[in-house]
N, C-alpha and C positions, 0 to 999 in steps of 0.2 A: 594720635592728637597729630596737630598740624603745626607745622613752621608759617610764619606768615612774612611775607617779605614786603613793606610800605615805603613806598617812594617819600621822600622826604619834602618832595616840592612842592608835589600835589597831594599827597597825604592820600594817595588813592595805594589801592592792594596791586603790586604787581605779581605777586605768584604767591601758592601755599606749597609745602613740601609735607609729606608722608613722615613723620617721626621712623626710626627705625626700632623695630622690636628689641626686646632684651636677647632675644634668639639670634634673631641680626646683631646685636651687638658682639655676645657672646660668639659668637662665629666668627666675624670681624677679625676677632681678637686673636684664636687663634689658630688661623690661615694667617697672621704676620709674625706668630710666632714660629709656625712651621718654615715658612720661607725665609728665618732670619739666617739660619746654618747654608744659605745656599747665597744670601746676599754679601753674609760677613766673607766668605768663601772669596768670592771674587776680589780681582786685583781692584789698586786704586784707581787703574787705568781706566777699566771696566765700570766702575761706578761713575767715576768723571765723564766718560762720554754719554752717559744718561741724563747730567747734569747740564752740559755741553748743548745737547739737544732738547731740554728743558728752555734755554736761555736764547736759543731760535726762535721755538714755539714762542715764548711769552715776548720777545719782539717783531714778530709776525703777527701776532693778535691785540696789540700793543693800543689801539684805537678802539677796540670792540670791546678789550677788557675794561678801560681806563672809563666806557660808556656806564659798564654794567655798574665801576665803583660811585659811578657819577647818580645810577638810575637809584641802587639800593642804600647809599650812608649819606650821600648828598658831595662826593667829593669833585670839587673842582676839577674838570676833565684836564687840564693841563698838567694839575699836579698831581691825575690819576696815572697820565701817561710815563711823568718824571719816575712814577714808583714803582713801574712795570721796569722803565732801564732799570732801575737798583734792584731788583731782585733776577735780573738778568745777570748784571755783573756780578753778584754775590754768587749767584751757580757757578760761573766761569773761575771765579774767586779760590774758591775751597773745592773746585775741582782738580785747580793747577796746586794748591799749595797744603792739601790736606796730609798726603804723604809725609811731606818735611816736618810739620808740625805735629803727628803722630811717631815720629821716628822712634825707634828704640833710642837707650839714650844710656852709653854706659859708664859706669862709677866704679870707681877702682877700690878694691879692699882686697885684703888677703884671701880673696876666691879665687880659686880658675877665670872663671867669667861672673863678672855680676854688672845687673843692667834692670833698668826698668823696661817694660815695655806699655804699651797700652791698646787696651782690647774690647770692642763693645757691651755695651750690658745685654742688648735684647729689644722686648720692646718696652718703645718708650711714649707716653702719654701726653699730649699735647694738645691745653685751652687755649684758645685762641680769641682776641676781640676782634670788632668790627671796625675803629677805624681807621689801620691801612690792612684792610684782608687780603693784602696778597702777601704784601713783605712783611708782616707779621708770622706770617706759615713759611715764609722760604728762609726769610734769619733764621726758624727753628730750625726748618728741615736740612740745609743745604750740608752747615758741620754737620748734623746729628747723623744724618743717613750717612753723609760721605763718609764716616767714623766707622759705618759696619752696623749700626741700627736699625729698626723697622721705625714705624709711625702708626698710633693711631691721634686723628684729627679730630678733635670737639672742636667747631668753630664756632662763633659767636650767632644767633638764629634770626636776624634780621637780615646779615649775608649769606645766607643758605645758597643762593645762586652763585654767588663768587666762590664758596667752596668747593658745587658741585664744577663751577669752571675749572679752577685747579686739579680736583679730582681728572678732567678730562687731558690736561696738559701734561700732568706725572705718566701718565699710559699712553698717550700720541708719543711722546718720548723716548718711551722704551722702555720704564722702566716694570721691572718683573711684578706678574701680578702678587697685591696683596704686602707688596715693601710700603706701602702708606696707604691707610684706609680714614677717609672722612664719614665720621657718624654724624647722623642729622639728631638732636636730641632736643627738645621741648624745653621752654623753660620752668615750667612745673617740674620735671622729672631729673632737671640736672643735680642737684642735690644727692638727691638717691643713687644715680645712676654714674657719678663722678665716683662717690664716694666706693659702689662694688667697684669698678675698675683700680681704683687705688690699692684696695683691698686684693685685688684678685693675684698668686700669685705669678702668675705669667706678664704682669706690667713690672717693670723694673727700675722705673721710675717715673716725674712726671713735670712739665716743668708749665705755666699757667704767667698768660701776659695778662691781665686785667687790673679791678679794684687792690683795693688793701682788702677789704672785707673778704671779697674769693681769697685771697692770699692766703689770709690766718685760716679758712677752712680748710684749702689745700695742703696748706703745710700740718694744719692739724691733722688732719688723715693722715699723710705721709708719715708723718710721727710716729704714727699708732702704728704703721706696717712696716715701717723701718726701712723705707722707702728715700731714695735722694731727690730731692725737689730743687730745682732753680724759677723764682717767681721775679717779674718783671714786674712793677704794681705801679700807683700811682706817681704824679711828682708836683710841688711848686715852686717851680725856680726860678730861680733868683737870679735877676741881672743886674749883677751892680755898674752905676753908672760912677765913677770917680772926678773929682772935681777937676782934673785936666783931660780929657777923654774929649776926642771928636766928638759935639755934639750932632751935627748932622749924619755923620755915620752910627751914633751909638740911636740915634733915634730911628732911623733908618732896616737898620741893622731887629733890632728889639721888635717893631711892630709886623717887619718879616717874617719874624720869627711866631711872634702870639697869633699870629692870623694865617698860617699856616695848617693845612687842615681844617681851614674856619676856625681854628681855634681848640679840637680837637685831639690834641695830640701830649703825652705824660712829657715829654723834652719840650714845649713848648712857656716861652717865656711869659711868667704870670704874676712874680711883683717884680718891677721896678723900681731900686734902692738907688738913689740920688740923690748928691753930695748939694746941700744947700745952693753952695752957690752958683751953680749952674742946672737949680728946678726948673727956675721959671722959661728960659731958654728951650731949655728937653722939653716940659708939657707943651710949650704952643708947639714944637716939630711932630712931637708924637700927637698930638689932635688934629694938626695936619694932615699928617700919613695916614693915619686911622681914619678921616672922613671922608680921604681922595680914594678909598678902594672901595671898588664896583662889588656890590651884594648882587647874586639875582640867580638865574638858572646853572648849574654844575653843569651843564651842557655846554653852554656857553663859552666860547676860547676868551673871551673878554674878563669872565665872572672870575671874581680874585677871592669873594667869599661866598659860601653855600651856605645850604642850609645845616642846622646840625639835623645828625641821626634819627632822632628821634622826638617826639612830644614830650616826655620826662626829663629829657636833660636838658629842652630849652623852660620848661617851667622851673627846675633847678636853678637855673644858670641867673633867671630874672629873681626869682627868690634871694640867691646869695648878694645880688647889685642892689636888691630893695632893702633888707637886711642893713647893706654896709651903710647904705645913707640916709638911712632912719640911726644911726648912733655917731654920724657925724660925717662922712665920706660927700664930697663933693662932686658930682658928674660934670666934666669938660663936655663929652659928645656922648652920644648914643643912650642905651640908659631906657629906652621905651618900647615895648613890643610893635611890631606892625601889624596893622591889619589885614587880612585876607588869609589866604591859603599856604600852604609851609611852614616850617619850623624855621623858620629864619629869625638871628638876632642882631641888631645894628653892631658894626665896633663901635666899641664904649669905652671910656676913658675916666678912671674915678680917680680923686689927688687927696690928701687929706687923710690918708690910710694907716691905721696904726695896727698893731695885733687887737686880738678879740674882735675883728671883723670880719665876716663870714668870707669874704675878700681874700683877707690876708690867711684865716687860719686854715682854711680849707680849700681843696683844690679847686680852681675855676675851669669847667671844659667848655671852651665855647671864645668866642671875641673880646674878651673884658682883659683890658690891662688894669692893674692896681700900682698907682703913683706912689711912695713913701719916701721919705726926704728926711736926710741922717747930714748930722754935723761933721764926721768924719770917716774913717778908715777900720774906724775899729767900732763906729756902730751900724754901718753898713755891713760887717760881716756876723757884729752879733744879731743882727735881724733877720738875715740872711737866712742862719742857721736857727732860728727862734719856728723852729715848724718841725713836725713829725716825717716829715718825708725827706728822700736824700737824694735826689734824681740827679737832675743837671742843675749847673750854673755857669754866669759867664759873668766877666772881668770886662769893664772896658777903659783904659788909661793909657796913657804914653808911655808908663814909666815900668818898666819892667820889674824892677826891683818894688816896687807893688804889689805888683800882679804875684810876684812870686811867691812874694809875702800873706798874700789874700787867695793861692793855692793851697799853702801848709794847713790856713786855718780853714778852711769851708768844707763843710761834712757834707760831703757829695759823691756821688762815684763818678762824675764826668765834670770837668771843669775849663770851658773855654776862654783864652784872650781873646777878646776883638772880635769875636766872632760868634756866631749862634750855634748852639748845641745842635749836634745831631750823631745816627748812629754810621756807624761805618765799619766795613766786612773786616777793615784789616784790623783794627782795636775792639778790646773790649768793651759791652756794653754793660750798665746795670747800677743797682743802685745800693744802698744803704737806710737803715732805720725805718719807714713804712714800708721805703719805697721797694723794698724787696730785698733779697739776696743770691748769690750766684750772679755768674756771667756769659752771653752771647759772644758769636763772634770774634772776629781774631784766635791766634794761637790758645788763649786761656778758654775761651766759650766752646773748642770744640773738644777737651778735654771734661767737661761738665758730665758724660753720659759716658764714661767710657771706665774699663777697670785699671786702674793702675798700680801695675802688678808687678812685684818684685821678683828677679828671677837670682838665683846664688847658685855656682854650678862650684862645686870642690871636687877633690880625686875624685878617678872613678875606677 
């Protein structure tokens, strides 16, 4: 079976890739397990040297790799180049800090010596999404491989070209063969083959970035096999704009967050929860800024919003907008499908949004902003939490006390004040509720896939 890569701008076939056979997948797993002893036996400096070289290779190919993302999933090319820079910086960060993060921790007891040590688990299975095709892999691989694990990566089928480019980059950077394998698995076989991999005794843990539905499937399979898993799933991020916020700044930040990656980000601003006192002024600014964004070919540097990655994503987004309007939401701009080729959707603003509407209750994956009006901070926090998701949130206010009060009560894994939510190699990233569990990045993320081993030495 073939994996097809479709250009979302032209709707034309870019390339088809042959799926790996069951025997090829089994061989890759055994090879990754075999090389594990060698890889974990290397010093942090030796593993780090590979990642520093990978950072160099990423930067050398930045333009080419950004063009590949633009072609395969529609990311505006300037954002693609920024993604590659972020990948390179994260490789360097874990190359330089992994040893300190995983240093032995001495714990005083009555023993002669007692401490906690951190050791790699073995082969980790990673199931990666299409929306940040380089960053998501590096976000997993840099801490996980620096800890001494090896990896199998099943990437999204519509970005198989990006997966192959990453595979080549790892090899060119000097990583020992088989430390990381990229598996080409067609959509029709994903459930069956991922299940078998999770069940396989040589796979020690699994991580997935994707939908809540996929996360529940992986969590169930991992639970049956008693395997550790980390899940980074969907989000319906609430941005709270309180009545003392700088309206111009809040609107600019909210719009930039909503339209990042053409709105296809789990941590994009999705629900704008705005104090009644400033709602009209905020709406006017948001409509002005959303309407001014240039929609077009992702290969043009002036483009700010490209196409959605697939036709089904476009159709689902328009359904959410249409259903919300049918039950009372109002369209301030956008909301209509373009004619012609490409999976483009206009930057859209809906107001009068309330719970029960699709754009409130569901994750919207595209350039659609939902404005919800509230009377005070308590109602803002209540509505922010009125979702099954719990990934990111942001608060806009000039009062530090109000911000601290909201932070305590908001049920999200990330909370930013007067800034858009973003991931950072130095900080843990992840969610709660239907947005998943476990953390990536930082000193917490690197410890997800290690054996936290207690050592007790008494008299000898």
